[in-house]
C-alpha positions in Angstrom: 112.3 28.0 82.5 115.9 28.8 81.7 118.3 29.9 84.6 118.0 33.5 83.3 114.3 33.9 82.8 112.3 37.0 82.5 108.6 37.6 82.7 107.1 40.6 80.4 103.8 41.5 81.6 102.2 43.2 78.5 104.2 40.8 76.6 101.6 40.7 73.6 101.2 44.4 73.4 103.0 46.7 71.0 106.1 47.4 73.3 105.9 44.0 75.1 106.5 42.0 71.8 109.6 44.1 71.0 111.2 43.5 74.4 110.2 39.7 74.1 111.9 39.5 70.7 115.1 41.0 71.9 115.3 39.0 75.3 114.6 35.7 73.2 117.4 36.7 70.8 119.6 37.4 73.7 119.1 33.8 75.0 116.9 34.5 77.8 113.9 32.3 78.9 110.8 34.6 78.3 107.3 34.5 79.7 105.0 36.5 77.8 102.4 37.6 80.4 99.3 38.9 79.1 95.4 38.8 79.6 95.3 37.5 76.1 98.1 35.4 75.3 96.6 33.9 72.2 96.9 37.2 70.5 100.5 36.7 69.8 100.5 33.4 68.4 103.6 33.7 65.9 105.5 35.2 69.0 104.6 32.7 71.4 105.6 29.8 69.0 109.2 31.1 69.2 111.7 28.9 71.0 112.2 30.0 74.5 108.9 32.2 74.8 106.1 31.0 76.9 103.0 32.7 76.7 101.2 33.0 80.2 97.7 34.1 80.9 98.0 36.9 83.6 96.0 39.8 84.7 97.9 42.7 86.5 94.8 43.2 88.5 94.9 39.6 89.9 97.4 38.9 92.6 97.3 35.0 92.1 98.0 35.3 88.3 100.8 38.0 88.9 102.4 35.7 91.4 102.1 32.5 89.1 103.7 34.5 86.3 106.5 35.8 88.3 107.3 32.5 90.1 111.0 31.3 89.3 112.0 34.4 87.1 115.1 36.0 87.7 113.8 39.3 86.1 110.4 41.2 85.6 109.6 43.7 83.0 106.2 45.7 83.4 105.3 47.1 79.9 101.7 47.1 80.6 100.2 50.8 79.7 96.6 52.2 79.3 96.0 55.2 77.0 92.1 55.2 77.3 90.4 54.3 80.5 87.7 52.0 80.1 85.4 50.5 83.1 87.6 49.3 85.9 90.7 49.8 83.7 91.5 53.3 84.7 95.0 55.0 85.0 95.1 54.7 88.6 94.2 50.9 88.5 96.8 50.1 85.7 99.5 52.5 86.2 99.7 52.9 90.0 97.9 50.0 91.7 98.8 47.2 89.3 102.1 48.5 88.9 102.7 48.5 92.7 101.2 44.9 92.9 103.8 43.6 90.2 106.7 45.3 92.2 105.5 43.9 95.5 105.0 40.3 94.4 108.3 40.3 92.4 110.0 41.5 95.6 108.1 38.6 97.6 109.3 36.2 95.0 112.9 36.9 95.2 113.1 38.5 91.6 116.7 40.1 91.3 115.8 42.7 88.7 112.6 44.6 87.9 112.3 47.1 84.9 109.2 49.2 85.3 108.4 51.1 81.9 106.6 54.4 82.6 106.1 57.3 80.1 107.8 60.4 79.1 107.0 63.3 81.6 105.7 61.2 84.2 105.0 63.4 87.2 102.9 62.7 90.4 102.0 66.4 90.5 100.9 67.1 86.9 97.3 68.1 86.2 97.0 65.5 83.6 95.5 62.2 85.0 97.7 60.0 82.7 100.9 61.8 83.3 100.2 62.1 87.3 99.3 58.5 87.4 102.7 57.4 85.7 104.5 59.4 88.4 102.5 58.0 91.1 103.1 54.3 89.7 106.8 55.2 89.5 106.8 56.0 93.3 104.6 53.0 94.1 107.1 50.7 92.4 110.2 51.9 94.0 108.5 51.8 97.3 108.0 48.1 96.8 111.1 47.4 94.8 113.7 50.1 95.8 116.5 49.0 93.1 113.7 49.0 90.4 114.9 50.3 87.2 112.4 53.0 85.5 112.2 53.9 82.0 110.5 56.7 80.5 110.3 56.1 76.7 108.8 58.2 74.3 106.1 57.5 72.1 107.1 54.5 69.8 106.3 54.1 66.3 106.6 50.8 64.1 104.6 48.1 62.7 101.3 47.6 64.5 101.6 50.7 66.8 98.8 52.6 68.1 99.4 56.0 66.6 100.9 55.9 63.2 99.2 53.1 61.8 95.7 54.2 62.6 96.7 57.7 61.5 97.8 56.1 58.0 94.7 54.2 57.9 92.7 57.2 58.2 94.7 58.9 55.5 94.0 56.0 53.1 90.3 56.4 53.4 90.2 60.1 52.4 89.1 60.8 48.9 92.1 60.5 46.5 91.9 64.0 45.3 91.9 65.3 49.0 94.7 62.9 49.8 96.9 64.2 47.0 96.4 67.6 48.0 97.3 67.0 51.7 100.3 65.1 50.7 101.6 67.8 48.5 101.3 70.4 51.3 103.5 68.0 53.6 106.1 67.9 50.9 106.0 71.7 50.2 109.5 73.2 51.0 108.8 76.6 50.0 109.5 79.2 52.7 
């Protein structure tokens, strides 16, 4: 790995792929850590990008992905709970695991990507877990940088693309009428 190397957890996800591309373009050696590194074949074939199989719920795979990295970015997020993948297990426990292992490995910089409005006291389980995750990360890696991005849109996102796909499936007449409502500028 290059002298300036960064491990990006969630490196094959929507946000992670953007981060990996920017780091790679800036000359960093990048490990794109993911449970499914084969999903980003074209990206992983880019020079300076090493796809790595890593599950943030597994301490040994996190340690292997972090080994030798000068920086770590945790871009893993969960929007819908499924089975053992809960807001608590991903946003809090796994985030703390990544931060703790990064500290042990002597990583110089940790960036934790949280969510807009993160608040450990929120009634919303998602927002509460994001706030609790931030606290756990800072406890394990006090100099961590916390980012709270808003919803991101772009090619292959999880919001706009499915919405457009649903719109395309509407009957043509209904679609025209709905689109004309969107473009109506009358008061």
